[in-house]
KEKE-3310 file (N, C-alpha, C; in steps of 0.2 Angstrom, whole numbers, plus 5000, padded with zeros to 4 digits):
npx = (4812:4810:4802:4804:4804:4814:4818:4823:4814:4818:4816:4826:4835:4837:4840:4842:4845:4842:4852:4848:4838:4841:4844:4857:4871:4870:4857:4850:4842:4851:4852:4841:4844:4858:4867:4868:4865:4868:4864:4867:4870:4870:4860:4849:4834:4828:4828:4831:4843:4842:4832:4838:4848:4839:4835:4846:4858:4876:4888:4895:4901:4909:4910:4914:4925:4938:4937:4923:4917:4921:4915:4901:4898:4895:4881:4883:4895:4904:4893:4886:4887:4888:4900:4909:4917:4928:4931:4937:4933:4939:4952:4954:4947:4933:4918:4916:4929:4935:4928:4928:4926:4929:4926:4916:4907:4903:4894:4899:4901:4906:4920:4924:4920:4927:4940:4941:4940:4952:4962:4960:4961:4967:4960:4947:4950:4952:4940:4931:4936:4934:4920:4918:4923:4913:4904:4891:4874:4870:4879:4882:4886:4890:4889:4887:4876:4873:4876:4887:4901:4895:4888:4897:4903:4892:4889:4900:4899:4887:4891:4900:4892:4886:4875:4864:4869:4859:4851:4860:4862:4849:4848:4857:4852:4840:4843:4842:4828:4826:4832:4827:4824:4836:4845:4839:4842:4856:4859:4854:4862:4874:4870:4869:4882:4888:4891:4893:4879:4872:4881:4884:4872:4871:4881:4874:4866:4860:4862:4858:4867:4879:4883:4882:4893:4903:4903:4906:4919:4925:4923:4930:4943:4947:4941:4930:4920:4924:4937:4943:4943:4952:4963:4965:4969:4962:4961:4960:4953:4945:4937:4930:4923:4915:4907:4900:4892:4885:4878:4870:4875)
npy = (5694:5684:5669:5666:5675:5690:5697:5690:5688:5689:5688:5698:5702:5713:5715:5704:5699:5692:5690:5684:5683:5696:5701:5695:5698:5688:5687:5679:5676:5678:5664:5659:5660:5658:5668:5678:5693:5702:5710:5712:5697:5692:5693:5686:5678:5663:5649:5656:5653:5640:5642:5649:5639:5629:5636:5634:5638:5637:5643:5657:5672:5684:5700:5709:5718:5711:5715:5719:5707:5700:5707:5705:5690:5680:5670:5659:5655:5640:5633:5618:5611:5623:5633:5645:5660:5673:5687:5701:5716:5728:5733:5740:5750:5762:5768:5781:5785:5785:5793:5807:5822:5834:5836:5845:5844:5831:5817:5811:5797:5793:5796:5787:5774:5773:5775:5763:5753:5756:5754:5742:5730:5718:5712:5712:5703:5691:5689:5688:5677:5667:5667:5663:5650:5642:5629:5624:5626:5641:5656:5668:5684:5697:5712:5724:5733:5729:5737:5746:5739:5726:5731:5735:5723:5716:5724:5722:5709:5708:5717:5709:5699:5706:5713:5727:5744:5752:5743:5738:5749:5751:5740:5743:5755:5751:5746:5757:5758:5746:5747:5756:5755:5750:5760:5770:5765:5764:5778:5782:5776:5783:5796:5795:5793:5804:5807:5814:5816:5821:5820:5806:5801:5805:5796:5784:5784:5778:5784:5785:5791:5789:5776:5776:5784:5776:5765:5772:5775:5763:5759:5769:5768:5755:5747:5737:5728:5714:5716:5724:5715:5705:5713:5715:5703:5691:5675:5670:5657:5656:5668:5664:5653:5659:5667:5657:5652:5663:5665:5655:5642)
npz = (5417:5431:5438:5451:5467:5467:5479:5494:5508:5524:5542:5552:5542:5528:5515:5506:5490:5474:5460:5449:5433:5427:5411:5400:5390:5380:5378:5386:5403:5418:5428:5441:5459:5459:5461:5475:5483:5498:5514:5532:5540:5553:5561:5558:5561:5569:5559:5547:5541:5538:5528:5518:5514:5510:5498:5490:5494:5495:5497:5506:5506:5515:5515:5525:5536:5547:5560:5560:5558:5569:5579:5576:5572:5558:5555:5547:5548:5550:5548:5544:5527:5521:5513:5521:5520:5525:5516:5516:5507:5510:5522:5535:5531:5527:5521:5526:5529:5517:5508:5498:5504:5499:5486:5479:5468:5466:5472:5488:5488:5475:5473:5483:5478:5466:5470:5477:5467:5460:5469:5476:5469:5471:5482:5476:5466:5473:5479:5468:5461:5470:5470:5457:5457:5463:5460:5460:5465:5475:5478:5490:5493:5505:5515:5527:5526:5513:5502:5498:5497:5494:5483:5474:5470:5465:5454:5446:5443:5436:5426:5419:5414:5405:5407:5405:5407:5413:5420:5429:5436:5441:5449:5459:5465:5470:5483:5492:5494:5501:5513:5523:5537:5542:5540:5548:5560:5560:5559:5571:5580:5577:5580:5594:5597:5595:5582:5565:5559:5548:5537:5538:5534:5521:5515:5517:5506:5490:5476:5459:5450:5456:5454:5440:5437:5442:5434:5422:5424:5425:5411:5405:5410:5410:5401:5401:5413:5413:5408:5418:5429:5424:5423:5436:5441:5440:5434:5417:5415:5426:5425:5413:5418:5427:5418:5411:5421:5424:5412:5411:5409)
capx = (4813:4810:4796:4805:4805:4821:4820:4821:4812:4819:4817:4833:4839:4832:4842:4844:4842:4845:4854:4844:4833:4843:4846:4864:4873:4867:4849:4847:4843:4855:4848:4839:4847:4865:4871:4864:4868:4864:4866:4870:4866:4871:4854:4844:4830:4828:4825:4833:4849:4839:4828:4843:4851:4834:4835:4851:4864:4881:4894:4894:4907:4908:4915:4916:4932:4939:4934:4916:4915:4922:4909:4895:4899:4890:4878:4885:4902:4904:4887:4887:4884:4889:4907:4909:4924:4928:4936:4936:4935:4943:4955:4951:4944:4926:4915:4918:4937:4938:4924:4931:4921:4931:4924:4909:4903:4902:4892:4905:4902:4909:4927:4925:4919:4932:4946:4940:4941:4958:4967:4958:4961:4969:4954:4942:4952:4951:4932:4928:4939:4930:4913:4919:4924:4907:4901:4884:4870:4870:4884:4880:4891:4886:4892:4883:4870:4872:4875:4893:4905:4891:4885:4903:4904:4886:4890:4905:4896:4882:4894:4904:4887:4884:4868:4864:4871:4853:4849:4865:4861:4843:4849:4861:4847:4835:4845:4839:4821:4826:4835:4826:4824:4843:4848:4837:4846:4863:4859:4852:4868:4879:4868:4870:4889:4890:4894:4891:4873:4870:4886:4883:4866:4873:4885:4870:4861:4861:4860:4859:4873:4885:4884:4883:4900:4908:4903:4909:4926:4927:4923:4935:4950:4949:4937:4924:4920:4929:4944:4945:4944:4958:4969:4966:4973:4957:4963:4955:4949:4940:4932:4926:4919:4910:4903:4896:4887:4880:4875:4865:4878)
capy = (5693:5677:5668:5666:5682:5692:5698:5685:5692:5685:5692:5700:5705:5718:5716:5698:5699:5687:5693:5680:5687:5701:5699:5695:5700:5683:5688:5675:5678:5675:5659:5661:5656:5656:5673:5682:5699:5703:5714:5708:5690:5689:5694:5681:5674:5655:5646:5660:5650:5634:5644:5650:5633:5626:5640:5631:5642:5633:5647:5663:5676:5689:5706:5714:5718:5706:5717:5718:5700:5698:5710:5702:5684:5677:5663:5654:5652:5634:5629:5612:5611:5629:5636:5652:5663:5680:5690:5708:5720:5733:5730:5744:5756:5763:5774:5788:5786:5786:5797:5814:5827:5840:5836:5847:5843:5824:5814:5808:5790:5792:5795:5781:5768:5774:5773:5756:5749:5757:5752:5736:5725:5711:5710:5710:5697:5685:5688:5685:5670:5662:5666:5659:5642:5639:5626:5621:5630:5648:5659:5674:5689:5702:5716:5726:5735:5726:5743:5748:5733:5721:5734:5735:5716:5715:5728:5719:5702:5710:5719:5703:5695:5710:5716:5734:5748:5754:5738:5738:5755:5750:5735:5747:5760:5747:5745:5762:5756:5740:5747:5762:5754:5749:5767:5773:5762:5767:5785:5783:5775:5788:5802:5793:5793:5811:5808:5819:5812:5823:5817:5799:5800:5805:5790:5779:5784:5774:5788:5782:5794:5787:5770:5778:5787:5771:5761:5776:5775:5756:5759:5773:5767:5748:5744:5733:5724:5709:5719:5726:5709:5702:5717:5714:5697:5686:5671:5669:5651:5658:5672:5660:5649:5664:5669:5651:5652:5669:5665:5649:5635)
capz = (5424:5433:5442:5459:5469:5468:5486:5499:5514:5530:5548:5554:5537:5524:5508:5502:5483:5469:5453:5443:5430:5423:5404:5399:5383:5375:5378:5391:5409:5423:5431:5448:5465:5458:5464:5480:5487:5505:5520:5538:5541:5560:5565:5555:5566:5569:5552:5542:5538:5535:5522:5513:5512:5506:5492:5487:5496:5496:5499:5509:5506:5520:5513:5530:5539:5552:5566:5560:5559:5576:5583:5574:5568:5554:5557:5542:5550:5553:5547:5539:5521:5518:5513:5523:5520:5526:5511:5516:5501:5513:5528:5540:5527:5527:5516:5530:5529:5510:5504:5497:5505:5496:5479:5480:5463:5466:5478:5491:5487:5469:5474:5487:5474:5461:5473:5479:5461:5458:5474:5480:5464:5474:5486:5471:5462:5478:5480:5462:5460:5475:5467:5450:5458:5466:5454:5461:5470:5476:5482:5493:5496:5509:5520:5533:5523:5506:5498:5495:5496:5490:5477:5469:5468:5461:5448:5442:5441:5431:5420:5416:5411:5399:5408:5403:5413:5416:5425:5434:5441:5444:5455:5464:5468:5474:5490:5496:5495:5505:5520:5527:5544:5544:5540:5554:5566:5560:5561:5578:5584:5576:5584:5601:5598:5593:5575:5560:5556:5541:5533:5538:5530:5514:5514:5517:5500:5484:5471:5453:5447:5459:5451:5433:5437:5443:5427:5417:5426:5422:5404:5402:5412:5410:5395:5403:5419:5412:5407:5425:5433:5421:5425:5443:5442:5439:5429:5412:5416:5431:5422:5409:5422:5430:5413:5410:5427:5423:5406:5412:5408)
cpx = (4813:4804:4797:4806:4812:4823:4818:4820:4813:4819:4824:4838:4834:4834:4845:4841:4846:4847:4851:4839:4835:4846:4853:4865:4871:4860:4846:4847:4848:4850:4847:4843:4854:4870:4866:4868:4864:4867:4868:4866:4867:4865:4848:4840:4830:4825:4827:4839:4846:4835:4833:4846:4846:4833:4841:4858:4870:4887:4892:4901:4906:4913:4917:4923:4932:4936:4926:4914:4916:4917:4902:4896:4893:4887:4879:4892:4902:4898:4888:4883:4885:4897:4907:4916:4923:4934:4935:4938:4939:4946:4951:4948:4936:4924:4917:4925:4939:4934:4928:4926:4923:4928:4916:4904:4901:4899:4898:4906:4906:4916:4929:4925:4925:4939:4946:4942:4949:4964:4966:4957:4962:4963:4948:4944:4950:4944:4929:4930:4935:4923:4913:4920:4919:4904:4894:4881:4872:4876:4881:4885:4887:4891:4888:4876:4868:4872:4882:4898:4901:4889:4891:4903:4898:4887:4895:4903:4891:4885:4898:4898:4884:4877:4869:4866:4864:4850:4854:4864:4854:4844:4853:4856:4842:4837:4842:4832:4821:4828:4833:4826:4832:4846:4846:4841:4853:4864:4858:4858:4873:4877:4870:4878:4892:4893:4891:4885:4872:4875:4885:4877:4867:4876:4880:4865:4864:4859:4862:4866:4879:4887:4886:4890:4905:4908:4906:4917:4929:4928:4929:4943:4952:4946:4931:4925:4925:4936:4947:4947:4951:4964:4970:4969:4968:4960:4958:4950:4943:4935:4928:4921:4913:4905:4898:4891:4882:4876:4870:4868:4879)
cpy = (5686:5676:5668:5674:5684:5694:5692:5688:5687:5690:5692:5702:5709:5717:5710:5698:5694:5692:5690:5684:5692:5698:5700:5697:5695:5683:5683:5678:5675:5670:5661:5657:5654:5662:5678:5687:5700:5708:5710:5702:5687:5690:5690:5678:5667:5653:5650:5656:5644:5636:5645:5644:5629:5630:5638:5635:5637:5637:5654:5667:5683:5695:5710:5713:5713:5708:5717:5711:5697:5701:5707:5696:5682:5671:5658:5651:5646:5630:5623:5613:5618:5631:5643:5654:5670:5683:5697:5712:5726:5730:5734:5751:5756:5768:5781:5790:5788:5791:5804:5819:5834:5841:5838:5846:5836:5822:5810:5801:5789:5791:5788:5775:5768:5772:5765:5751:5750:5754:5745:5730:5718:5708:5708:5704:5690:5684:5685:5678:5665:5661:5662:5651:5639:5636:5624:5625:5637:5650:5666:5678:5695:5706:5718:5728:5732:5732:5744:5742:5728:5724:5734:5728:5714:5718:5725:5712:5704:5713:5714:5699:5700:5713:5724:5738:5751:5749:5737:5744:5754:5745:5739:5752:5757:5746:5750:5761:5750:5741:5753:5761:5753:5756:5770:5771:5764:5774:5786:5781:5780:5795:5801:5794:5800:5812:5813:5815:5814:5820:5810:5797:5800:5799:5784:5779:5779:5778:5785:5785:5792:5780:5771:5780:5781:5767:5765:5775:5768:5756:5763:5771:5759:5745:5741:5730:5718:5711:5721:5720:5705:5706:5717:5707:5691:5682:5670:5663:5652:5663:5669:5656:5653:5666:5663:5651:5658:5668:5659:5642:5631)
cpz = (5425:5437:5449:5461:5470:5475:5490:5506:5520:5536:5550:5548:5532:5517:5505:5495:5478:5462:5447:5440:5425:5416:5402:5392:5378:5375:5382:5398:5414:5427:5439:5453:5463:5462:5468:5483:5493:5509:5526:5538:5548:5564:5562:5561:5564:5562:5546:5538:5535:5528:5517:5510:5508:5499:5488:5489:5498:5498:5501:5509:5509:5518:5519:5533:5545:5559:5566:5561:5566:5581:5582:5569:5564:5556:5553:5544:5553:5552:5542:5533:5517:5519:5515:5523:5521:5521:5511:5510:5504:5519:5534:5537:5528:5523:5520:5529:5522:5506:5504:5498:5501:5489:5479:5474:5462:5473:5481:5490:5480:5470:5478:5482:5469:5464:5475:5473:5460:5463:5478:5475:5467:5478:5481:5468:5467:5478:5474:5460:5464:5472:5461:5451:5462:5460:5454:5466:5470:5480:5484:5495:5499:5513:5525:5530:5516:5501:5494:5493:5491:5483:5472:5466:5463:5454:5443:5439:5435:5425:5416:5412:5405:5400:5407:5409:5416:5421:5430:5439:5444:5450:5461:5468:5472:5481:5494:5498:5500:5512:5524:5535:5547:5544:5546:5560:5566:5562:5568:5583:5583:5580:5592:5603:5597:5587:5571:5556:5549:5536:5532:5533:5523:5511:5514:5511:5495:5478:5464:5450:5450:5455:5443:5432:5438:5437:5422:5418:5424:5415:5402:5404:5411:5403:5396:5410:5418:5411:5414:5429:5430:5423:5432:5445:5442:5433:5423:5413:5421:5429:5417:5413:5425:5424:5411:5415:5426:5417:5406:5410:5414)
residu = (MET:MET:ASP:MET:PRO:ARG:HIS:ILE:ALA:LEU:GLN:GLY:SER:TYR:ASN:ILE:ARG:ASP:LEU:GLY:GLY:TYR:VAL:THR:ALA:ARG:GLY:THR:PRO:ILE:PRO:PRO:ARG:ARG:PHE:LEU:ARG:ALA:ASP:CYS:LEU:HIS:ARG:LEU:GLU:PRO:GLY:GLY:THR:ASP:HIS:LEU:VAL:GLY:GLU:GLY:LEU:ARG:CYS:VAL:ILE:ASP:LEU:ARG:THR:GLY:SER:GLU:VAL:ALA:ASN:ALA:PRO:SER:LEU:PHE:ASP:GLY:LEU:THR:GLY:VAL:ASP:TYR:VAL:ASN:LEU:PRO:LEU:PHE:ASP:ASP:LEU:SER:PRO:THR:ALA:LEU:ALA:ASP:ALA:GLY:ALA:ALA:ASP:LEU:HIS:PRO:LEU:VAL:PRO:PHE:TYR:ILE:ARG:ALA:LEU:ASP:THR:ARG:GLY:GLY:ALA:VAL:ARG:ASP:ILE:VAL:THR:HIS:ILE:ALA:ARG:VAL:SER:ASP:GLY:ALA:VAL:LEU:PHE:ASN:CYS:THR:ALA:GLY:LYS:ASP:ARG:THR:GLY:ILE:ILE:ALA:ALA:LEU:LEU:LEU:GLY:VAL:ALA:GLY:VAL:SER:GLU:ALA:GLU:ILE:ILE:GLU:ASP:TYR:VAL:LEU:THR:GLU:GLN:MET:ILE:PRO:ASP:LEU:VAL:ALA:GLU:PHE:LEU:SER:ILE:SER:ARG:ALA:ASN:GLY:GLY:ASP:VAL:GLU:ARG:TYR:ALA:THR:LEU:LEU:GLN:SER:PRO:ALA:ASP:THR:MET:ALA:LYS:MET:LEU:SER:HIS:ILE:ARG:GLU:GLN:TYR:GLY:SER:ALA:ALA:ASP:TYR:LEU:LEU:GLN:SER:GLY:VAL:ALA:ARG:PRO:ASP:LEU:SER:ARG:LEU:GLN:VAL:ARG:LEU:TYR:GLY:GLY)
# end
């Protein structure tokens, strides 16, 4: 692992975590404070942005939709010294809209993740290319809970580094332990709006088998995470640049 804490605890956010420390295919750990995954950043309390910049943050990639960003602007948009960019993994799609409730033998997030990989390759290409071109400091990518959109991108980065599937799954599952208060807030809002709280609660889970099945889909349909990214349009020089950063170069 690593000496620096993986979880960066800041008031107003629950799930800011470092991908550093996971062991790559070369037997070396991903360096700390190069790749950060996170949940919502629009409610960070005073000093939170300064803390992350002090940790080396140089780029923030906001994976939320344009409407989400308009309703809850990131505190990093326009912040001096930080490259902020909104690159939605989806347009107006959501886990609720995409999950296939008819697949009784699958957790509803499984078809959501698989369909995301198969239909949103262009968006993934743009996101990963931007990450690959950050040459110094840390790049942080985030969505609202830091679970689905962020989880897919994190899994691809870890896969490109050759991190074991067991650890990729472990990293994904950890989100559920980080965000119980956020989940409670989301469910309360859904309940107040007359939503299907039971179904929504299922979509807020992070079950290991969901990520395991996504990784199996990548392996069976594309070959590897690197192969998936190349087939999605990521240029080989950008993929190589990303691997160098992940491996510690």
